[in-house]
C-alpha positions as CSV (number, residue, x, y, z in Angstrom):
1,M,-42.6,-23.2,-13.8
2,T,-44.8,-20.3,-12.6
3,F,-48.1,-21.8,-13.8
4,L,-47.4,-25.0,-11.8
5,R,-46.8,-23.3,-8.5
6,L,-50.5,-22.6,-8.2
7,R,-51.5,-26.2,-8.7
8,R,-51.4,-29.0,-6.1
9,Y,-51.4,-31.9,-8.6
10,V,-49.8,-32.5,-12.0
11,R,-50.0,-35.6,-14.2
12,V,-46.9,-36.8,-16.0
13,E,-46.3,-39.4,-18.6
14,V,-43.3,-41.7,-18.1
15,I,-40.8,-41.7,-21.0
16,G,-37.8,-44.1,-20.6
17,T,-37.0,-47.1,-18.6
18,S,-35.2,-45.8,-15.6
19,M,-38.1,-46.7,-13.2
20,L,-38.7,-50.2,-14.5
21,P,-40.3,-52.4,-13.1
22,T,-42.3,-49.9,-11.0
23,Y,-43.3,-47.5,-13.8
24,H,-43.4,-48.3,-17.6
25,P,-43.0,-46.0,-20.6
26,G,-46.3,-44.4,-21.5
27,E,-47.7,-44.8,-18.0
28,Q,-49.3,-41.7,-16.6
29,L,-48.8,-40.7,-12.9
30,L,-50.4,-38.3,-10.6
31,V,-47.9,-36.1,-8.6
32,H,-48.8,-34.1,-5.5
33,R,-46.9,-30.8,-4.9
34,S,-44.7,-31.3,-1.8
35,K,-42.5,-29.2,0.4
36,P,-39.0,-30.5,1.2
37,A,-39.9,-31.1,4.8
38,A,-42.6,-33.6,3.7
39,L,-40.2,-35.8,1.7
40,R,-39.3,-39.3,2.9
41,V,-36.8,-41.9,1.8
42,N,-38.5,-44.3,-0.8
43,D,-40.8,-41.5,-2.0
44,V,-40.9,-41.5,-5.8
45,V,-40.6,-37.9,-6.9
46,L,-40.9,-35.6,-9.9
47,A,-37.7,-33.4,-10.0
48,A,-36.0,-31.0,-12.3
49,G,-33.2,-33.0,-13.9
50,M,-29.5,-32.3,-13.7
51,N,-27.1,-31.6,-16.5
52,N,-24.6,-34.3,-17.3
53,D,-21.9,-32.4,-15.3
54,G,-24.2,-32.5,-12.2
55,S,-25.1,-28.8,-12.4
56,P,-28.7,-27.7,-12.1
57,P,-30.6,-27.0,-15.3
58,P,-30.4,-23.5,-16.5
59,Q,-33.4,-21.2,-15.7
60,L,-34.6,-20.6,-19.3
61,S,-38.1,-19.2,-18.6
62,D,-41.2,-19.8,-16.6
63,K,-42.4,-22.5,-18.9
64,A,-42.2,-26.0,-17.4
65,S,-41.9,-27.5,-20.9
66,R,-38.3,-26.3,-21.2
67,T,-37.3,-28.1,-18.0
68,R,-36.1,-31.7,-18.2
69,W,-38.2,-33.5,-15.6
70,V,-37.3,-36.9,-14.1
71,I,-39.1,-39.5,-12.0
72,K,-36.8,-41.0,-9.4
73,R,-36.9,-42.6,-5.9
74,I,-35.4,-40.8,-2.9
75,A,-32.6,-43.0,-1.6
76,A,-31.3,-40.6,1.0
77,L,-32.2,-37.2,2.6
78,P,-30.0,-34.6,4.2
79,G,-28.0,-36.1,7.1
80,D,-28.6,-39.7,5.9
81,P,-25.6,-42.0,5.1
82,V,-24.7,-41.8,1.4
83,P,-25.7,-45.2,-0.2
84,S,-22.7,-47.4,-1.1
85,V,-23.8,-47.5,-4.7
86,V,-23.3,-43.7,-4.9
87,Q,-20.4,-43.5,-2.5
88,R,-18.3,-45.8,-4.8
89,N,-18.5,-43.2,-7.6
90,F,-18.1,-40.1,-5.4
91,S,-15.7,-41.2,-2.7
92,H,-13.4,-38.3,-3.7
93,L,-16.0,-35.9,-2.1
94,G,-15.0,-37.3,1.3
95,R,-18.6,-37.3,2.7
96,S,-20.2,-40.2,4.4
97,H,-23.5,-38.3,4.9
98,V,-25.8,-36.3,2.5
99,P,-25.1,-32.6,3.0
100,D,-27.9,-30.1,3.9
101,G,-30.0,-29.0,1.0
102,C,-29.3,-32.2,-1.0
103,I,-30.8,-35.6,-1.7
104,I,-29.8,-38.8,-3.4
105,L,-32.2,-39.9,-6.2
106,L,-32.0,-43.3,-7.8
107,G,-34.0,-45.0,-10.5
108,D,-35.5,-48.5,-9.9
109,A,-33.8,-49.9,-13.0
110,G,-30.4,-50.0,-11.2
111,S,-27.6,-49.7,-13.7
112,G,-30.2,-48.8,-16.4
113,S,-30.9,-45.5,-14.7
114,H,-28.9,-42.2,-15.0
115,D,-29.2,-40.8,-11.5
116,S,-27.2,-39.9,-8.4
117,K,-24.8,-42.8,-9.2
118,H,-23.6,-40.6,-12.1
119,L,-24.5,-37.1,-11.0
120,G,-24.1,-37.1,-7.3
121,Y,-26.3,-35.0,-5.1
122,F,-29.5,-33.3,-6.3
123,P,-30.6,-30.1,-4.8
124,I,-33.7,-30.8,-2.6
125,G,-35.3,-27.7,-4.2
126,N,-35.4,-29.5,-7.6
127,V,-38.2,-31.7,-6.3
128,W,-41.6,-30.6,-7.4
129,G,-43.7,-33.3,-5.7
130,V,-44.3,-36.9,-4.8
131,V,-46.0,-39.5,-7.1
132,V,-49.2,-40.5,-5.3
133,R,-50.5,-43.1,-7.8
134,P,-51.0,-43.9,-11.4
135,R,-53.3,-41.4,-13.0
136,R,-57.0,-42.4,-13.3
137,D,-59.1,-41.2,-16.3
138,E,-61.4,-39.0,-14.2
139,Q,-58.4,-37.0,-12.9
140,A,-57.3,-36.0,-16.4
141,R,-59.6,-33.0,-16.6
142,T,-58.2,-31.2,-13.6
143,T,-54.4,-31.7,-13.9
144,T,-51.6,-30.3,-16.0
145,R,-49.8,-32.7,-18.3
146,M,-46.0,-32.9,-18.4
147,T,-43.6,-35.5,-19.8
148,C,-40.7,-37.0,-18.0
149,S,-37.7,-38.7,-19.5
150,D,-34.5,-40.3,-18.6
151,F,-31.4,-38.1,-18.7
């Protein structure tokens, strides 16, 4: 991901249905690089996906194309109550609030999204940036293209 750290914006193409009805497969989005302190509940973010066991993706190289990226909505930040839809599946963790350094990410498609309901907490450091709007044609020349999929 080294080459992305120098950029403030990236454009991504949505693949999958986890963010329906907000974003549709094939739609292109403009994402602004954001620091963790700037994140807010209800922000739609671009984040490095998690493995099916909830562990972070392996660090394979500096190439972003090897990372599985996802578009999800922030449902809770560190210190916020764990949403009931997530707490039902992870009540064994014994936490009622999101721990430091973690966030809850959910897709807009409800049960049609593989997210914190299945994987639990995401490291806040997995977030690359916040979706600012659907990409406009004139922005295509100055942004890097990535693809995001359901996991």
